[in-house]
C-alpha positions in Angstrom: -74.1 0.8 -6.3 -71.2 -0.8 -4.3 -68.8 -0.2 -7.2 -69.7 3.6 -7.2 -69.2 3.9 -3.4 -66.0 1.9 -3.0 -63.6 4.7 -3.4 -60.9 5.6 -6.0 -58.0 3.2 -6.4 -54.9 3.8 -4.3 -51.3 2.8 -5.1 -49.1 1.4 -2.3 -45.4 0.9 -2.2 -44.7 -2.6 -0.8 -41.0 -3.3 -0.8 -39.8 -3.0 -4.3 -43.4 -3.3 -5.7 -46.2 -0.9 -6.4 -49.6 -2.5 -5.9 -52.7 -0.8 -7.1 -55.7 -1.4 -4.8 -59.1 -0.9 -6.4 -62.3 -0.3 -4.4 -60.4 0.4 -1.2 -63.5 1.5 0.7 -65.6 -1.6 -0.1 -66.8 -3.0 3.2 -65.6 -6.5 3.6 -66.9 -7.2 7.1 -70.3 -5.6 7.3 -71.0 -6.3 11.0 -67.7 -4.6 11.9 -67.2 -2.1 9.2 -63.7 -2.9 8.1 -63.0 -2.3 4.4 -60.7 -3.8 1.8 -58.1 -1.2 2.6 -58.3 -2.2 6.3 -57.6 -5.8 5.3 -54.6 -4.6 3.2 -53.3 -2.6 6.2 -53.8 -5.6 8.5 -51.6 -7.8 6.2 -49.0 -5.0 5.9 -48.8 -4.9 9.7 -48.0 -8.6 10.0 -45.8 -8.7 6.9 -42.9 -10.7 8.2 -45.2 -13.3 9.8 -47.5 -13.9 6.9 -44.6 -14.1 4.4 -42.8 -16.6 6.6 -45.9 -18.7 6.9 -46.5 -18.8 3.1 -43.0 -18.6 1.7 -42.5 -20.7 -1.4 -45.7 -22.8 -0.8 -48.3 -23.4 -3.4 -51.3 -21.5 -2.1 -55.0 -21.7 -2.4 -56.6 -18.3 -2.2 -60.1 -17.9 -0.6 -61.5 -14.8 -2.3 -64.5 -12.8 -1.4 -65.1 -10.3 -4.3 -68.0 -8.7 -2.5 -66.8 -9.1 1.0 -68.4 -11.4 3.6 -71.8 -10.5 2.3 -71.0 -12.2 -1.0 -70.0 -15.7 -2.2 -66.5 -17.3 -1.6 -64.3 -18.3 -4.5 -61.6 -21.0 -4.1 -58.8 -19.9 -6.4 -56.1 -22.3 -7.4 -55.2 -20.9 -10.8 -53.5 -17.6 -11.1 -55.7 -15.3 -13.2 -54.5 -13.7 -16.4 -53.1 -10.3 -15.9 -51.1 -11.2 -12.8 -47.8 -9.2 -12.5 -44.8 -10.9 -14.1 -42.9 -10.7 -10.8 -45.4 -13.0 -9.1 -43.9 -16.4 -8.4 -45.9 -19.6 -9.2 -45.5 -23.3 -9.4 -47.3 -25.8 -11.6 -49.3 -28.4 -9.7 -50.6 -31.6 -11.3 -54.0 -33.0 -10.3 -54.2 -36.7 -11.2 -57.9 -37.1 -10.7 -58.6 -34.7 -13.6 -55.4 -35.0 -15.5 -55.0 -31.2 -15.3 -52.5 -28.7 -14.0 -52.8 -25.4 -12.2 -50.3 -22.6 -11.7 -50.6 -21.7 -8.0 -49.2 -18.6 -6.4 -46.1 -19.0 -4.2 -45.5 -16.1 -2.0 -41.9 -14.9 -1.9 -42.4 -11.3 -0.7 -45.0 -9.1 0.9 -46.0 -7.7 -2.5 -47.4 -11.1 -3.4 -49.6 -11.1 -0.4 -50.9 -7.5 -1.0 -51.5 -8.4 -4.7 -53.7 -11.3 -3.6 -55.6 -9.1 -1.2 -56.2 -6.7 -4.1 -57.6 -9.7 -5.9 -60.1 -9.9 -3.0 -58.3 -12.7 -1.1 -59.2 -12.9 2.6 -57.8 -16.3 3.5 -54.5 -17.9 2.5 -54.4 -21.7 2.5 -50.8 -23.0 1.7 -49.6 -26.5 1.0 -47.4 -28.1 3.6 -44.7 -28.5 0.9 -42.7 -26.0 -1.0 -42.3 -25.3 -4.7 -38.8 -26.8 -4.9 -40.3 -30.3 -4.4 -44.1 -30.1 -4.0 -44.4 -33.9 -3.4 -42.2 -33.8 -0.2 -43.8 -32.0 2.7 -41.6 -30.1 5.1 -44.4 -29.3 7.5 -46.5 -31.7 9.7 -49.8 -30.2 10.8 -51.7 -31.2 13.9 -55.3 -30.0 13.7 -57.3 -30.2 16.9 -60.8 -29.9 15.6 -63.7 -29.8 18.1 -67.0 -31.4 17.2 -70.1 -29.3 17.4 -70.9 -29.9 21.1 -67.3 -29.8 22.3 -66.3 -27.1 24.8 -63.0 -25.3 24.2 -61.6 -26.5 27.5 -61.4 -30.0 25.9 -59.3 -28.5 23.1 -57.0 -26.9 25.7 -56.5 -30.3 27.4 -55.9 -32.0 24.1 -53.3 -29.4 23.2 -51.5 -30.1 26.5 -51.4 -33.9 25.7 -50.1 -33.2 22.2 -47.4 -31.0 23.7 -46.5 -33.8 26.1 -46.2 -36.4 23.4 -44.1 -34.0 21.2 -41.8 -33.3 24.1 -41.3 -37.1 24.6 -40.4 -37.3 20.9 -37.9 -34.5 21.2 -39.9 -32.4 18.7 -40.9 -28.8 19.0 -44.4 -27.8 17.9 -45.6 -24.3 17.2 -49.2 -23.7 18.3 -51.7 -21.2 16.8 -55.4 -20.6 16.9 -57.3 -21.8 13.9 -59.3 -18.6 13.6 -62.3 -20.7 14.4 -63.0 -23.0 17.3 -59.9 -25.2 17.2 -56.1 -25.1 17.6 -53.3 -26.0 15.2 -49.8 -27.1 15.9 -47.1 -27.0 13.2 -43.9 -28.9 13.1 -41.0 -28.4 10.6 -39.9 -31.8 9.3 -37.1 -33.0 7.0 -38.5 -33.1 3.4 -37.7 -36.7 3.0 -41.1 -38.4 3.1 -44.1 -38.6 0.8 -47.6 -37.2 1.7 -48.6 -40.8 2.4 -45.9 -41.3 4.9 -46.4 -38.0 6.6 -50.1 -38.8 6.9 -49.2 -42.2 8.5 -46.9 -40.5 11.0 -49.6 -38.0 11.8 -52.2 -40.8 12.3 -49.8 -42.6 14.6 -49.3 -39.4 16.7 -53.1 -38.8 16.8 -53.7 -42.4 18.0 -51.2 -41.9 20.8 -52.8 -38.6 21.9 -56.2 -40.4 21.8 -54.9 -43.2 23.9 -54.1 -40.8 26.7 -57.6 -39.4 27.0 -60.0 -41.5 25.0 -63.0 -40.0 26.7 -62.4 -36.6 25.1 -60.3 -37.3 22.0 -61.1 -39.2 18.9 -59.4 -40.2 15.6 -62.6 -41.8 14.2 -62.6 -40.9 10.6 -66.3 -40.7 9.7 -68.0 -37.6 11.2 -71.3 -39.5 11.8 -69.5 -42.0 14.0 -67.7 -39.4 16.2 -68.8 -38.3 19.7 -70.2 -34.8 19.1 -68.6 -33.6 22.3 -65.0 -34.9 21.4 -62.0 -33.3 19.9 -61.0 -34.8 16.5 -57.3 -35.0 15.9 -57.5 -34.5 12.1 -54.5 -36.3 10.7 -55.9 -36.0 7.2 -54.8 -32.4 7.0 -51.5 -33.9 5.9 -52.9 -35.4 2.8 -51.7 -34.1 -0.6 -53.6 -30.9 -1.6 -55.4 -30.6 1.8 -54.8 -27.1 3.1 -55.7 -25.1 6.2 -55.4 -21.4 6.9 -51.9 -20.2 7.6 -50.6 -18.4 10.6 -51.7 -14.8 10.4 -54.4 -15.6 7.8 -57.7 -13.7 8.4 -60.7 -16.0 8.3 -63.7 -15.5 6.2 -66.2 -14.9 8.9 -68.2 -11.9 10.2 -65.8 -11.4 13.2 -62.7 -11.1 11.0 -60.8 -13.5 13.3 -57.2 -14.3 12.6 -55.3 -17.6 12.9 -52.8 -16.4 15.4 -49.5 -17.9 16.8 -49.5 -18.3 20.5 -47.2 -19.5 23.3 -47.7 -22.8 24.9 -48.1 -20.9 28.2 -51.2 -19.1 26.7 -53.2 -22.3 26.1 -55.1 -22.2 29.3 -56.2 -18.6 29.0 -56.4 -18.0 25.2 -59.7 -16.9 23.7 -59.4 -17.3 19.9 -62.3 -14.8 19.4 -60.1 -12.0 20.7 -57.7 -12.3 17.8 -59.0 -10.2 14.9 -57.7 -7.9 12.3 -58.2 -5.0 14.8 -56.2 -6.6 17.7 -53.5 -8.8 16.1 -51.4 -5.9 14.7 -50.8 -4.5 18.2 -50.0 -8.0 19.5 -47.6 -8.5 16.6 -45.9 -5.2 17.3 -45.4 -6.2 20.9 -44.4 -9.8 20.6 -43.2 -10.1 17.0 -43.7 -13.4 15.2 -44.0 -16.2 17.7 -43.1 -18.6 14.8 -40.0 -16.6 13.8 -37.6 -19.6 14.4 -39.9 -22.3 13.1 -37.5 -22.9 10.1 -34.4 -23.2 12.3 -34.8 -26.9 13.1 -36.4 -29.7 11.0 -37.4 -32.9 12.8 -37.6 -36.5 11.8 -40.6 -38.8 11.6 -38.7 -42.1 12.1 -40.2 -42.9 15.5 -43.7 -42.0 14.4 -43.4 -44.2 11.4 -42.2 -47.0 13.7 -45.4 -46.5 15.7 -47.4 -46.6 12.5 -45.8 -50.0 11.7 -46.3 -51.2 15.2 -50.0 -50.3 15.1 -50.6 -51.7 11.7 -51.6 -48.4 10.2 -51.8 -48.9 6.4 -51.5 -46.3 3.7 -55.0 -46.7 2.3 -56.3 -43.3 1.3 -59.6 -44.5 -0.2 -61.5 -42.3 2.3 -59.5 -39.2 1.3 -60.8 -36.4 -0.9 -57.5 -35.7 -2.4 -56.1 -34.1 -5.5 -59.3 -32.2 -6.2 -59.4 -29.8 -9.1 -62.9 -28.5 -8.8 -62.0 -24.9 -8.1 -61.0 -22.0 -10.2 
């Protein structure tokens, strides 16, 4: 039985915390052989980066209690028995009239506790616990359609970089851990999710205008060109989350959503960033998002573009404020 062959628990000192890791030898990535303890050691190796990416943000945990060979659990609510030092924030979900206490990472011990609870992926909000309704992060998601080659994603990233430069805004790129790229921007926490989404849509439309043959902002998937890159502005909607920087992804290859330099865009192969390779890269380069919190940018110009283009605030197509997970 898996439980009989998963090894005796180990206790790890993580900062000021002691975290007990049960079943450390359970294989989480069967085609590769990495275990739960390998996953723990990966997160320890990128500690500063993963804590920076998650700090003080409500976080959805994607748990795989049996590893990649078993089902995935979307965990919003902190389970009973969580340590009393774990920081949380209460989130209200209007659709269901319910609340959930979501974890807010404030230290590396919180991350390792979550991995002990079989978390593989970390999906934080783009706001922080101090005011969960005011995002401080704008997310640009370059999402290739099924028949889209990665070269188109590269070209789209360059256009996004060009538009950001024209706006005087610094974006921080990373691989998604899948087939796309993400660009994160710190913003002043002055606007609602609706306004941030409008600004994100205005930006996406401008990127699309510069290469309409390869880029789309068409909302319905069935209406999109299957060879295009979708600039997914809706990732800025309330309670929509994507994998953080340094989050492992729940796939057989154990890929990692990895910060990169703009100069790497033309040569990067996202498949090369895994729990086996990213620790060495992190040791060499450090956290490429280390100064992301130093400057917060404003959305005024983008909101002017949204007004100019007549972009309304209708969210009737959004699947927001869901509460259908544990």
